[in-house]
Each structure stands twice: as C-alpha cells, then as structure tokens.
C-alpha positions in Angstrom: -11.9 67.7 -35.2 -11.4 71.0 -33.5 -10.7 71.3 -29.8 -13.4 73.2 -28.1 -14.2 74.3 -24.6 -17.4 72.4 -24.9 -15.7 69.0 -25.3 -16.1 66.5 -22.5 -13.3 64.4 -21.0 -13.1 61.3 -18.9 -10.2 59.4 -17.4 -11.4 55.9 -18.3 -11.6 54.2 -21.7 -14.8 54.2 -23.7 -13.8 51.3 -25.9 -12.5 47.8 -25.1 -8.7 47.8 -25.7 -8.8 44.0 -26.1 -11.3 44.4 -29.0 -9.3 47.1 -30.6 -6.2 44.9 -30.4 -8.1 42.0 -31.9 -9.4 44.0 -34.8 -5.9 45.6 -35.4 -4.4 42.1 -35.6 -7.0 41.3 -38.3 -6.3 44.6 -40.2 -9.8 45.9 -39.6 -8.8 49.6 -39.1 -10.1 52.5 -41.1 -7.8 55.5 -41.4 -9.3 59.0 -41.6 -7.7 61.4 -44.2 -5.6 63.1 -41.6 -4.3 59.7 -40.4 -3.5 58.7 -44.0 -1.5 61.9 -44.3 0.3 61.5 -40.9 1.2 57.8 -41.4 2.6 58.6 -44.8 4.6 61.5 -43.4 6.0 59.3 -40.6 6.6 56.5 -43.2 4.4 54.0 -41.3 2.9 51.3 -43.6 -0.5 50.1 -42.6 0.8 46.8 -41.2 3.0 48.7 -38.8 0.1 50.8 -37.7 -1.9 47.6 -37.1 0.9 46.1 -35.1 1.3 49.3 -33.0 -2.4 49.3 -32.1 -2.3 45.6 -31.3 0.5 46.2 -28.8 -1.0 49.1 -27.0 -1.1 48.7 -23.2 -3.7 49.8 -20.7 -1.2 52.1 -19.1 -0.7 53.9 -22.4 -4.3 55.3 -22.0 -4.5 59.1 -21.5 -8.2 60.1 -21.7 -11.4 59.8 -23.6 -12.8 62.9 -25.4 -16.3 63.6 -26.6 -16.3 66.6 -29.0 -19.6 68.6 -29.4 -19.9 67.6 -33.0 -19.3 63.9 -32.5 -21.7 61.2 -31.5 -19.1 59.0 -29.8 -16.2 59.1 -27.4 -12.7 58.9 -28.7 -10.0 57.1 -26.7 -6.5 58.7 -26.6 -3.4 56.6 -26.0 0.2 57.9 -25.9 2.9 55.3 -26.4 6.5 54.9 -27.5 6.9 52.6 -30.6 10.2 51.0 -31.4 10.7 50.9 -35.2 12.7 48.1 -36.9 15.4 50.7 -37.5 15.8 51.0 -33.7 14.3 54.5 -33.6 11.7 55.1 -30.9 8.8 57.2 -31.9 6.5 58.8 -29.3 3.0 58.5 -30.7 -0.4 60.1 -30.0 -3.2 57.7 -31.1 -6.9 58.5 -31.0 -9.6 56.0 -32.0 -13.1 54.7 -31.6 -14.8 51.4 -32.3 -17.5 51.5 -35.0 -21.0 51.2 -33.6 -21.0 47.5 -34.6 -17.6 47.0 -33.0 -16.4 45.4 -36.2 -13.9 48.1 -37.2 -11.5 50.5 -35.4 -11.7 54.0 -36.7 -8.4 55.7 -36.3 -8.7 59.5 -35.9 -5.1 60.4 -34.9 -1.7 58.7 -35.3 1.2 61.2 -35.0 3.9 62.4 -32.7 2.5 64.4 -29.7 2.2 68.1 -30.5 
C-alpha cells in the first residue's frame, strides 16, 4: 500500500495482540505477496515468522495506520528478533486480523527502511 497524506494514524493497537499471538502459534497467518518476497529475501521460513509474531511484546507496538484505500486499520510493530545463528534482525511488522478474527493477515515483514 502506498503511503499517503490522507492516511490516519493512532497510537494504540486496533487488534488484540493476544489473539494475533494465538493464531501465529497455530500457523494461521496469510502472507501478502510482498511479505512472501521479503521473508524469502531474509531467509525466514514460515515457522520462524509464526514464532516471531507469537513472541511480539506490547512495547514493540509503534502505531496503527488506516490507509485511504483500506477498510481496516493495520497495526505496526518494530522488534529485534534473535535468529538461531545468533544474528539479531530489526524487523518492521504490519498486520491486521481478518474480519472473522480467525487469521492474521501479514502486510509487512522486513527490516526497517
């Protein structure tokens, strides 16, 4: 999604982090095409993405964004993830819960730009 001056921002989450973590532990996460590309580039297998989401903390929350062309708010988290290799990756993660709250839709998973 393109950043626009018409987007709205709020400094509280729009989605339950506990529910996101629960769904991530169950592997109920849909990756957008850009997330598929970014996770492949970063060499993150889906299971590691799920684990990262499941271990997000409330203090990793940055903001919620509503884009003019989107019907729902997207929550943004910025965290540092320690890989098995010992490498620490800073990550920018943006997601929303599906309307039914049965799936996490992952819109961004990359290093901060």
